[in-house]
VEXDREN-2710 file (C-alpha; in Angstrom, 1 decimal):
% VEXDREN-2710
k/r/px/py/pz
1/MET/4.5/-6.8/-9.9
2/ARG/6.0/-10.2/-9.4
3/PRO/3.5/-13.1/-9.2
4/PRO/2.2/-13.4/-5.6
5/ARG/3.9/-15.8/-3.3
6/ALA/2.0/-19.0/-2.5
7/ARG/0.4/-18.7/1.0
8/GLN/0.9/-21.8/3.1
9/ASN/-0.9/-22.4/6.5
10/ASP/-2.7/-19.1/6.1
11/PRO/-4.5/-18.8/9.5
12/ASN/-7.0/-16.2/8.0
13/THR/-8.2/-18.6/5.3
14/LEU/-7.6/-22.1/6.7
15/GLY/-9.8/-22.9/9.6
16/ALA/-10.5/-19.2/10.1
17/ARG/-13.2/-20.0/12.7
18/HIS/-10.6/-21.2/15.2
19/VAL/-8.0/-18.4/15.0
20/ALA/-7.7/-14.9/16.5
21/ARG/-9.1/-11.9/14.6
22/ILE/-6.2/-10.0/13.0
23/ILE/-6.3/-6.3/12.2
24/PRO/-5.4/-5.3/9.6
25/GLN/-5.9/-8.2/7.2
26/GLY/-3.5/-8.8/4.3
27/TRP/-0.4/-9.2/6.5
28/GLN/0.4/-12.6/5.0
29/GLU/1.3/-10.9/1.7
30/LEU/4.1/-8.7/3.2
31/GLU/7.6/-9.4/1.9
32/VAL/9.9/-8.4/4.7
33/THR/13.3/-9.0/6.2
34/GLY/15.2/-8.6/9.4
35/ALA/13.3/-7.7/12.6
36/ALA/10.1/-7.1/10.7
37/GLN/10.2/-10.7/9.4
38/ARG/10.5/-11.8/13.0
39/GLU/7.4/-9.8/13.9
40/ILE/5.4/-11.3/11.0
41/GLU/6.4/-14.8/12.2
42/THR/5.1/-13.9/15.6
43/LEU/1.9/-12.6/14.1
44/GLY/1.4/-16.0/12.4
45/ARG/1.9/-17.7/15.8
46/LEU/-0.6/-15.4/17.4
47/ALA/-3.1/-15.9/14.6
48/ALA/-2.9/-19.7/14.8
49/GLY/-2.6/-20.1/18.6
50/LEU/-5.0/-17.6/20.1
51/PRO/-8.7/-18.2/20.5
52/PRO/-11.1/-16.4/18.1
53/GLU/-12.6/-14.1/20.8
54/LEU/-9.3/-12.2/21.1
55/THR/-8.5/-9.4/18.6
56/VAL/-4.9/-8.8/17.7
57/VAL/-4.1/-5.3/16.4
58/HIS/-0.5/-5.1/15.0
59/GLY/1.6/-2.1/13.9
60/VAL/4.2/-3.9/11.9
61/HIS/5.3/-1.9/8.8
62/TRP/3.2/1.2/9.5
63/THR/4.0/4.6/10.6
64/ARG/2.2/7.9/10.6
65/LEU/3.2/11.5/10.0
66/ASP/2.4/13.9/12.7
67/HIS/3.1/17.6/12.3
68/GLY/5.9/16.8/9.8
69/THR/7.6/14.3/12.0
70/ALA/7.7/10.5/11.3
71/ALA/6.3/9.0/14.5
72/PHE/6.9/5.3/14.7
73/GLY/4.6/3.3/17.0
74/GLU/6.3/1.6/20.0
75/ILE/3.7/-1.1/20.4
76/ASP/4.2/-4.1/18.3
77/PHE/1.0/-6.0/19.2
78/VAL/-2.2/-5.0/21.1
79/ILE/-4.6/-7.7/22.1
80/VAL/-8.1/-6.8/23.2
81/ALA/-10.4/-9.2/25.0
82/PRO/-14.3/-9.1/24.9
83/SER/-14.1/-7.8/28.5
84/GLY/-12.2/-4.7/27.3
85/ARG/-8.9/-5.9/29.0
86/VAL/-5.9/-4.9/27.0
87/LEU/-2.5/-6.7/26.7
88/LEU/0.4/-5.0/25.0
89/ILE/3.2/-7.1/23.6
90/GLU/6.6/-5.5/23.0
91/GLN/8.8/-7.7/20.8
92/LYS/12.6/-7.2/20.9
93/SER/14.3/-9.4/18.3
94/GLY/18.0/-10.0/18.2
95/PHE/20.6/-9.6/21.0
96/LEU/19.9/-7.9/24.3
97/SER/22.3/-6.8/27.0
98/GLU/21.8/-7.4/30.7
99/THR/23.2/-4.5/32.6
100/ALA/23.0/-3.2/36.2
101/ASP/20.1/-1.0/35.0
102/GLY/18.2/-3.9/33.4
103/LEU/17.7/-5.2/29.9
104/VAL/19.0/-2.9/27.2
105/LYS/18.5/-2.9/23.4
106/ALA/21.2/-1.3/21.2
107/TYR/20.1/0.8/18.3
108/LYS/22.0/2.9/15.8
109/GLY/21.3/6.1/17.8
110/GLY/22.3/4.6/21.1
111/GLU/20.9/2.2/23.8
112/MET/17.4/2.0/25.2
113/ARG/16.4/0.6/28.6
114/ILE/13.5/-1.6/27.8
115/SER/11.8/-1.1/31.1
116/VAL/11.9/2.7/30.6
117/GLN/10.5/2.4/27.1
118/LEU/7.6/0.2/28.3
119/GLY/6.9/2.5/31.2
120/ARG/6.6/5.5/29.0
121/THR/4.4/3.6/26.6
122/LEU/2.1/2.4/29.3
123/ASP/1.8/5.9/31.0
124/ALA/1.1/7.6/27.7
125/LEU/-1.5/5.0/26.7
126/ARG/-3.4/5.2/30.0
127/ARG/-3.7/8.9/29.6
128/ARG/-5.0/8.5/26.1
129/LEU/-7.5/5.8/26.9
130/ALA/-8.9/7.5/30.0
131/PRO/-11.5/9.5/28.1
132/LEU/-12.3/6.5/25.9
133/ALA/-13.1/4.3/28.9
134/GLN/-16.0/6.7/29.8
135/GLU/-15.5/6.0/33.5
136/GLU/-15.4/2.3/33.1
137/ALA/-12.6/0.4/34.8
138/LEU/-9.8/-0.2/32.3
139/ALA/-7.2/-2.9/32.8
140/ILE/-3.9/-2.7/30.8
141/ASP/-1.1/-5.2/31.1
142/TYR/2.0/-6.1/29.0
143/LEU/4.4/-8.8/28.0
144/LEU/8.0/-8.5/26.7
145/TYR/8.7/-11.1/24.0
146/CYS/12.3/-11.9/23.2
147/PRO/12.2/-14.6/20.5
148/ASP/16.0/-14.6/20.0
149/TYR/17.4/-14.1/23.5
150/SER/17.2/-16.1/26.8
151/VAL/17.3/-13.8/29.8
152/ARG/19.9/-15.2/32.2
153/GLN/19.0/-13.1/35.2
154/PRO/15.2/-12.4/35.1
155/GLY/15.3/-10.9/38.6
156/THR/17.5/-8.0/37.5
157/ALA/15.9/-7.3/34.1
158/GLY/13.9/-4.4/35.4
159/ILE/10.7/-6.2/34.3
160/PRO/8.8/-8.7/36.4
161/PRO/9.9/-12.3/35.3
162/GLU/6.3/-13.3/34.8
163/ARG/6.0/-10.6/32.1
164/ILE/8.9/-11.9/30.1
165/VAL/8.7/-14.6/27.4
166/ASP/12.2/-15.2/26.1
167/ALA/13.6/-17.7/23.6
168/GLY/13.5/-20.6/26.0
169/ARG/9.7/-20.1/26.5
170/ALA/8.8/-18.9/23.0
171/GLY/6.6/-22.0/22.4
172/ALA/4.5/-20.9/25.4
173/LEU/3.8/-17.4/24.1
174/CYS/0.1/-18.0/23.3
175/ARG/-0.5/-19.8/26.6
176/ASN/1.0/-16.9/28.5
177/ILE/-1.2/-14.5/26.6
178/VAL/-4.4/-16.5/27.3
179/ALA/-3.4/-16.8/31.0
180/ALA/-3.2/-12.9/31.1
181/PHE/-7.0/-12.7/30.4
182/PRO/-9.0/-14.0/33.4
183/ALA/-12.7/-14.9/33.0
184/GLU/-14.6/-11.6/33.1
185/PRO/-18.0/-10.4/31.9
186/ALA/-18.0/-9.2/28.3
187/ARG/-18.2/-5.4/27.6
188/PRO/-18.7/-5.4/23.9
189/ALA/-19.1/-1.6/23.6
190/LEU/-15.9/-0.8/25.4
191/ALA/-14.0/-3.6/23.5
192/ALA/-15.2/-2.2/20.1
193/ARG/-14.1/1.4/21.1
194/LEU/-10.7/0.1/22.1
195/VAL/-10.2/-1.9/18.9
196/ARG/-11.2/1.1/16.8
197/PHE/-8.9/3.4/18.8
198/PHE/-5.9/1.2/18.3
199/ALA/-6.6/0.7/14.6
200/ASP/-7.0/4.5/14.1
201/GLU/-4.2/5.6/16.5
202/LEU/-1.6/3.3/15.0
203/GLN/-2.8/4.1/11.5
204/LEU/-3.1/0.5/10.6
205/VAL/-3.9/0.7/6.9
206/PRO/-1.5/-1.4/5.0
207/ASP/0.6/0.2/2.3
208/VAL/-0.9/-1.0/-0.9
209/SER/2.7/-1.5/-2.5
210/ALA/3.6/-3.8/0.3
211/LEU/0.3/-5.7/0.3
212/VAL/0.5/-6.5/-3.4
213/GLY/3.9/-8.1/-2.8
214/ARG/5.9/-5.7/-4.9
215/ALA/9.2/-5.1/-3.3
216/GLU/10.6/-5.5/0.1
217/GLN/10.3/-2.1/1.7
218/LEU/13.3/-0.2/2.7
219/VAL/11.3/2.5/4.5
220/THR/7.9/1.9/6.1
221/ARG/5.4/4.6/5.5
222/LEU/1.8/5.5/5.4
223/SER/0.0/8.5/4.2
224/GLY/-1.5/10.1/7.3
225/GLY/-4.5/11.9/5.8
226/LEU/-7.2/10.2/3.7
227/ALA/-7.0/6.7/5.2
228/SER/-7.6/8.1/8.7
229/TRP/-10.0/11.1/8.6
230/ALA/-11.9/10.8/5.3
231/ARG/-13.7/7.8/6.8
232/ARG/-15.1/10.0/9.6
233/LEU/-17.0/12.3/7.3
234/GLU/-20.8/12.1/7.5
235/PHE/-23.4/13.7/5.2
236/GLU/-26.5/12.7/3.2
237/PRO/-26.6/11.5/0.5
238/PHE/-23.0/10.3/0.8
239/ARG/-21.4/11.2/-2.5
240/LEU/-17.7/12.0/-2.0
241/HIS/-15.4/13.0/-4.9
242/VAL/-11.8/12.8/-3.7
243/VAL/-9.3/14.6/-6.0
244/GLY/-6.0/13.3/-4.6
245/THR/-2.5/13.6/-5.9
246/ALA/-0.2/10.6/-6.3
247/GLY/0.9/9.2/-3.0
248/SER/-1.9/10.9/-1.0
249/GLY/-3.4/7.6/0.1
250/LYS/-6.4/7.1/-2.3
251/THR/-5.9/3.4/-2.7
252/GLN/-5.1/2.9/0.9
253/LEU/-8.4/4.7/1.7
254/ALA/-10.1/2.3/-0.7
255/ALA/-8.7/-0.7/1.0
256/ALA/-9.7/0.6/4.4
257/LEU/-13.3/1.2/3.1
258/LEU/-13.6/-2.4/2.0
259/HIS/-12.5/-3.6/5.5
260/ASP/-14.9/-1.1/7.2
261/ALA/-17.8/-2.4/5.1
262/ALA/-16.9/-6.0/5.9
263/LEU/-16.8/-5.3/9.7
264/ALA/-20.2/-3.5/9.4
265/GLY/-21.8/-6.3/7.3
266/ARG/-22.2/-3.9/4.4
267/ARG/-21.9/-5.1/0.8
268/ALA/-19.0/-3.3/-1.0
269/LEU/-17.8/-3.0/-4.6
270/TYR/-14.4/-1.7/-5.7
271/ILE/-14.0/-0.7/-9.3
272/CYS/-11.0/0.6/-11.2
273/PHE/-9.7/0.5/-14.8
274/ASN/-6.2/-0.8/-14.2
275/ARG/-6.1/-4.6/-14.1
276/PRO/-3.0/-5.0/-11.9
277/LEU/-4.5/-2.6/-9.4
278/ALA/-7.7/-4.5/-9.3
279/ASP/-5.9/-7.8/-8.9
280/HIS/-3.9/-6.4/-6.0
281/LEU/-7.0/-5.1/-4.2
282/ALA/-8.8/-8.4/-4.8
283/ARG/-6.1/-10.2/-2.9
284/VAL/-6.4/-8.0/0.2
285/ALA/-10.1/-7.4/0.1
286/PRO/-11.9/-9.2/3.0
287/GLY/-14.4/-10.9/0.7
288/ARG/-14.5/-12.5/-2.7
289/ASP/-15.7/-10.6/-5.9
290/GLN/-15.3/-7.2/-4.2
291/ALA/-12.6/-5.7/-6.3
292/MET/-12.4/-5.8/-10.1
293/THR/-12.0/-3.6/-13.2
294/PHE/-15.1/-2.1/-14.8
295/HIS/-14.9/-4.6/-17.7
296/GLN/-14.4/-7.6/-15.3
297/TRP/-17.5/-6.4/-13.4
298/SER/-19.5/-5.9/-16.6
299/ASP/-18.5/-9.4/-17.8
300/ARG/-19.7/-10.9/-14.5
301/CYS/-23.0/-9.0/-14.7
302/LEU/-23.7/-10.1/-18.3
303/ARG/-22.8/-13.7/-17.7
304/ARG/-25.1/-13.9/-14.7
305/ALA/-27.8/-12.5/-16.8
306/GLY/-27.2/-15.2/-19.5
307/VAL/-25.8/-12.7/-22.1
308/ALA/-23.3/-14.3/-24.4
309/ILE/-20.0/-12.3/-24.8
310/ASP/-17.8/-12.6/-27.9
311/TYR/-14.5/-10.8/-27.4
312/ALA/-13.3/-11.7/-30.9
313/ILE/-15.7/-9.3/-32.6
314/PRO/-14.6/-5.7/-33.4
315/GLY/-15.8/-3.2/-30.8
316/ALA/-16.4/-6.0/-28.2
317/PHE/-15.8/-3.8/-25.2
318/ALA/-18.0/-1.0/-26.5
319/GLN/-20.8/-3.6/-27.0
320/ILE/-20.2/-4.9/-23.4
321/GLU/-20.6/-1.3/-22.1
322/ARG/-23.9/-0.9/-24.0
323/GLN/-25.2/-4.2/-22.8
324/VAL/-24.4/-3.8/-19.2
325/ALA/-26.0/-0.3/-19.2
326/GLU/-29.3/-1.9/-20.4
327/LEU/-29.4/-4.7/-17.8
328/PRO/-32.1/-4.4/-15.2
329/VAL/-30.9/-4.2/-11.6
330/SER/-32.5/-6.6/-9.1
331/ASP/-32.6/-5.9/-5.3
332/GLY/-30.0/-8.6/-4.6
333/GLU/-27.5/-6.8/-6.9
334/HIS/-27.3/-3.5/-5.0
335/VAL/-24.3/-2.6/-3.0
336/ASP/-24.0/-0.4/0.2
337/GLU/-20.5/0.9/-0.5
338/LEU/-19.3/1.8/-4.0
339/VAL/-15.6/2.7/-4.3
340/VAL/-14.3/3.9/-7.6
341/ASP/-10.5/4.2/-7.7
342/GLU/-8.4/5.9/-10.4
343/GLY/-11.7/7.4/-11.5
344/GLN/-10.0/9.6/-14.1
345/ASP/-9.6/6.4/-16.2
346/LEU/-13.3/5.7/-16.4
347/ALA/-15.6/7.1/-19.1
348/PRO/-18.4/9.4/-17.8
349/ALA/-21.1/7.0/-18.9
350/TRP/-19.7/4.2/-16.7
351/ARG/-20.3/6.3/-13.6
352/GLU/-24.1/6.2/-14.2
353/ILE/-24.0/2.5/-14.9
354/LEU/-22.3/1.9/-11.5
355/LEU/-24.5/4.3/-9.5
356/ARG/-27.5/2.3/-10.6
357/ARG/-26.2/-0.5/-8.5
358/LEU/-26.0/1.6/-5.4
359/ALA/-28.6/0.7/-2.7
360/PRO/-30.9/3.5/-1.3
361/GLY/-28.9/5.1/1.5
362/GLY/-25.6/3.7/0.1
363/ARG/-22.4/5.6/0.0
364/ALA/-20.4/6.3/-3.1
365/TRP/-16.7/7.3/-3.2
366/TRP/-15.0/8.5/-6.4
367/LEU/-11.2/8.7/-6.1
368/GLU/-9.2/10.2/-8.9
369/ASP/-6.1/12.3/-9.9
370/PRO/-6.5/14.2/-13.1
371/MET/-2.7/14.3/-13.4
372/GLN/-2.8/10.5/-13.9
373/ASN/-5.2/10.6/-16.8
374/LEU/-3.3/8.6/-19.4
375/TYR/-6.2/7.7/-21.6
376/ASP/-7.5/11.3/-22.3
377/ARG/-10.9/10.6/-20.8
378/PRO/-13.1/13.6/-20.4
379/PRO/-13.6/14.7/-16.8
380/VAL/-16.5/13.2/-14.9
381/GLU/-19.1/15.7/-13.7
382/SER/-19.7/15.6/-10.0
383/ALA/-22.5/18.2/-9.5
384/GLY/-24.1/17.7/-6.1
385/TRP/-21.1/15.7/-4.8
386/VAL/-18.9/16.9/-1.9
387/ARG/-15.4/17.5/-3.3
388/LEU/-12.3/16.9/-1.2
389/HIS/-8.8/17.8/-2.4
390/ALA/-5.8/15.9/-1.0
391/ASP/-2.6/17.6/-2.2
392/SER/0.0/15.9/0.1
393/ASN/2.2/13.2/-1.4
394/TYR/3.5/10.9/1.3
395/ARG/5.3/8.5/-1.0
396/SER/7.6/10.4/-3.3
397/PRO/10.8/11.8/-1.9
398/ARG/11.1/15.6/-1.8
399/ALA/13.8/15.6/-4.4
400/VAL/11.5/13.9/-6.9
401/LEU/8.7/16.4/-6.2
402/GLN/11.0/19.4/-6.6
403/VAL/12.0/18.2/-10.1
404/LEU/8.4/17.5/-11.0
405/ASP/7.4/21.0/-10.0
406/ARG/9.8/22.4/-12.5
407/LEU/9.2/20.0/-15.3
408/VAL/5.5/19.2/-15.2
409/ARG/4.0/22.2/-13.3
410/PRO/0.9/20.5/-11.8
411/PRO/-2.2/22.7/-11.7
412/ARG/-2.3/22.5/-7.9
413/PRO/0.7/22.7/-5.6
414/ILE/1.8/19.3/-4.2
415/GLU/2.9/19.2/-0.6
416/ALA/6.0/17.1/-0.1
417/ALA/4.9/15.1/3.0
418/SER/7.4/12.2/2.7
419/PRO/9.9/12.0/5.6
420/LEU/12.5/11.2/2.9
421/ALA/14.5/13.8/1.1
422/GLY/15.7/11.1/-1.4
423/GLY/18.8/11.2/-3.6
424/ALA/19.1/13.5/-6.6
425/VAL/17.0/12.5/-9.6
426/GLU/19.4/11.2/-12.3
427/PHE/18.8/11.7/-16.0
428/LEU/20.6/9.6/-18.6
429/ALA/20.0/10.6/-22.2
430/PHE/20.4/8.4/-25.3
431/ALA/20.9/9.1/-29.0
432/ASP/19.4/5.9/-30.5
433/SER/17.8/2.6/-29.6
434/ALA/21.1/1.0/-28.7
435/GLY/22.0/3.9/-26.6
436/MET/18.7/3.6/-24.8
437/VAL/19.5/0.0/-23.8
438/ALA/23.0/1.0/-22.7
439/ALA/21.6/3.9/-20.6
440/THR/19.0/1.7/-19.0
441/LYS/21.8/-0.8/-18.1
442/ARG/23.8/2.0/-16.6
443/ALA/20.9/3.2/-14.5
444/VAL/20.5/-0.4/-13.1
445/THR/24.2/-0.5/-12.3
446/LEU/24.0/2.9/-10.5
447/ALA/21.1/1.7/-8.5
448/LEU/22.8/-1.4/-7.4
449/GLN/26.0/0.5/-6.6
450/GLY/23.9/2.7/-4.4
451/GLY/23.0/-0.3/-2.2
452/LEU/19.6/-1.2/-3.7
453/ARG/18.8/-4.7/-4.8
454/LEU/17.2/-6.0/-7.9
455/ALA/14.0/-6.7/-5.9
456/ASP/13.9/-3.0/-5.0
457/ILE/14.0/-1.9/-8.7
458/ALA/11.2/-1.5/-11.2
459/LEU/11.9/-0.7/-14.9
460/VAL/8.9/1.4/-16.0
461/THR/8.7/2.0/-19.7
462/TYR/7.2/5.3/-20.9
463/THR/5.8/3.6/-24.0
464/GLY/3.2/0.9/-24.4
465/ARG/3.7/-2.8/-24.8
466/ASP/3.6/-2.7/-28.6
467/LYS/6.2/0.0/-29.1
468/SER/8.6/-0.9/-26.3
469/ARG/11.9/-2.5/-27.2
470/LEU/12.8/-3.4/-23.7
471/LEU/9.6/-5.4/-23.0
472/HIS/10.6/-7.8/-25.8
473/LEU/14.0/-8.6/-24.3
474/ASP/14.6/-11.6/-22.0
475/ARG/17.7/-10.0/-20.4
476/LEU/19.2/-6.6/-19.7
477/GLY/22.9/-7.2/-19.4
478/PRO/23.3/-9.9/-16.8
479/HIS/19.8/-9.5/-15.4
480/ARG/16.8/-11.6/-16.4
481/LEU/13.7/-9.5/-17.0
482/THR/10.4/-10.5/-15.6
483/ALA/7.4/-9.1/-17.5
484/TRP/3.7/-9.8/-17.8
485/THR/3.2/-12.3/-20.6
486/GLY/-0.2/-11.0/-21.6
487/ARG/-1.9/-14.2/-20.2
488/TYR/-3.7/-15.2/-17.0
489/ASP/-3.9/-18.5/-15.3
490/LEU/-7.1/-20.5/-14.6
491/TYR/-7.6/-18.5/-11.4
492/GLY/-7.3/-15.1/-13.1
493/ALA/-3.8/-14.3/-11.8
494/PRO/-1.4/-12.6/-14.3
495/GLN/1.4/-14.8/-15.6
496/TYR/5.0/-13.4/-15.6
497/SER/8.0/-14.6/-17.4
498/PRO/10.7/-15.9/-15.0
499/GLY/13.3/-13.3/-14.1
500/ASP/14.8/-11.1/-11.4
501/LEU/14.2/-7.5/-12.6
502/LEU/10.7/-6.3/-13.0
503/ILE/9.7/-4.4/-16.2
504/GLU/6.2/-2.8/-16.7
505/THR/4.6/-0.1/-18.8
506/VAL/3.7/3.2/-17.2
507/TYR/0.1/2.3/-17.9
508/ARG/0.1/-1.0/-15.9
509/PHE/2.3/0.4/-13.1
510/LYS/-0.2/3.1/-12.2
511/GLY/-1.4/2.6/-8.6
512/GLN/1.8/0.8/-7.6
513/SER/5.3/1.9/-6.5
514/ALA/8.8/0.6/-5.9
515/PRO/11.7/1.8/-3.8
516/CYS/13.7/2.5/-7.0
517/VAL/12.1/3.3/-10.3
518/ILE/13.9/3.6/-13.6
519/LEU/11.6/5.4/-16.0
520/THR/13.0/4.5/-19.4
521/GLU/12.3/4.8/-23.1
522/VAL/11.1/8.4/-22.6
523/ASP/10.8/10.1/-25.9
524/PHE/8.7/13.0/-27.2
525/GLU/9.2/15.9/-29.6
526/ALA/7.3/18.4/-27.4
527/ILE/5.9/18.4/-23.9
528/ASP/2.2/18.3/-24.4
529/GLY/-0.4/17.4/-21.8
530/LEU/-0.1/13.7/-22.2
531/ALA/3.7/13.8/-22.0
532/GLU/3.4/15.8/-18.7
533/ARG/0.9/13.2/-17.3
534/LYS/3.0/10.2/-18.3
535/LEU/6.1/11.8/-16.7
536/PHE/4.1/12.6/-13.6
537/VAL/2.8/9.0/-13.2
538/GLY/6.1/7.4/-13.9
539/MET/8.2/9.6/-11.7
540/THR/5.8/9.5/-8.7
541/ARG/6.1/5.7/-8.6
542/ALA/9.5/6.0/-6.9
543/ALA/9.6/5.9/-3.1
544/ILE/13.4/6.3/-2.6
545/ARG/15.4/6.7/-5.9
546/LEU/14.5/7.8/-9.4
547/PHE/16.3/7.5/-12.7
548/VAL/15.0/8.8/-16.0
549/VAL/16.3/7.4/-19.3
550/LEU/15.2/9.7/-22.1
551/SER/16.0/10.6/-25.7
552/GLU/18.3/13.6/-26.5
553/ARG/15.4/15.5/-28.0
554/ALA/13.3/14.9/-24.9
555/ALA/16.3/15.9/-22.7
556/ARG/16.5/19.2/-24.6
557/GLU/12.8/19.9/-24.1
558/LEU/13.0/19.2/-20.4
559/ALA/16.2/21.3/-20.0
560/ALA/14.6/24.2/-21.8
561/ARG/11.5/24.0/-19.6
562/ALA/13.6/23.7/-16.4
563/GLY/15.6/26.8/-17.2
564/ASP/19.2/27.4/-16.4
565/ASN/18.9/28.1/-12.7
566/GLY/20.4/24.7/-11.8
567/ARG/17.5/23.5/-9.8
568/VAL/17.0/20.6/-12.1
569/PRO/20.0/18.5/-13.1
570/LEU/20.8/18.4/-16.8
571/PRO/20.8/15.0/-18.4
572/SER/24.2/13.3/-19.0
573/ILE/24.7/11.4/-22.2
574/VAL/25.4/7.6/-22.2
575/PRO/26.8/6.9/-25.7
576/ALA/25.6/3.9/-27.6
577/PRO/28.1/1.0/-27.8
578/HIS/30.2/0.7/-31.0
END
């Protein structure tokens, strides 16, 4: 993860009482290009220029999977007023054509008449909203926003001129929106149902890898299971143990739960073991001090209680765990929503410490994936909890999962739910340390030749910080490496060395992803359980392309396990330089 970009003129943090409500939050952190960048710019304009009583629901960078088909939403922005009146805004960036049939937008697959597209969207939406209105009158209107194009002949555009805001009137966008909402009595129940409908229908749960500012996304995606329907479960007491494979949406579910709790006025706490993941969730959580690692949280509890902490003594962390377990819990320290992410990394005793902080009637969520247990923790008992299995991976290309199925053999079958097939997994083997560096350089070159950029690539080392050779390099060929320095700034943000190509350990990169992952420094004599899990974690970080740089002996082990049926490509040797 690169250091987060500085946020300037953030309308959700500066003067937030005077700006529109934006759903979902965290959109300022998206690193995007092209048409998506134009939509984010528009969102900033709406957030800063609309009154606070309006709610803006946006679908930028999200999609859902429906019956195996990637269904991209056609509504860019939905604005809901307290009266329940709805305004749709369709944004068409770039060049448009004015034809005898009206305004036309060219796409790779052909041309689309904008009036026809809007008509279909409105008709479908009215049918879907009819049951939701519960026989109340429902008003839906629309605007076409063309920030880059001035319509020369509005009368023949196929859309009423008063519903078009083009480049010449872009500065009046917010005024036109406000004018579309006449003074009407508030209908808070209907407005709340509509907001919830659009948030759920458009599946507006941000992809955690985009929200943490990792890489500009080449493909927008969203896991379509956990983040939408697990939140609708109801039972008492609410203790839900989610066993979800990589890419099933566990962390996206966690982010959605924090936002749900904030909207309902419930106090929430998110706990994980992985510091980068906690830092990322803290940045997108709606409130402060909601997301942290178990030891960060323990440190905070002890300091509030006046307990001195000395990290220099041997066994400091074990002592902290004992001390926080003995702390009394006052009423003001209870939480209504406890969310534990990457639960396989937590020790069993920590669960009881956390559950003591749960308020009566509170809800507890334990999210984990045993295949990502890199610390050999014993499994946490969940007797009396409802268990939910989520075996669909929406992130990893099908090519990656096919290879994993042969090499790792996960205990439960994983459904390949990504709309991407992905390129073939490429293995590059090395004979010695110099060959490892050469093979990793070669993998970077192959990725760049395939059209990827340095910003799309993450080097993920199979080994830890102490044993890695690559983590101690400043450059890899012509590319400067950016790596965590092991230090944090005064605000608790991790500090990274300056560079263009990210390198992380497989331990720190858990919970994150990148369009292209180069899993490197892979070496083992035999494939034991830990080797399987490290391969699983490292390989499932890739969203588009995957390269594996491994030793010759590890290559032989994997080739033997894969068999000779040709389903798994055999590694090719990159010789060490003379």
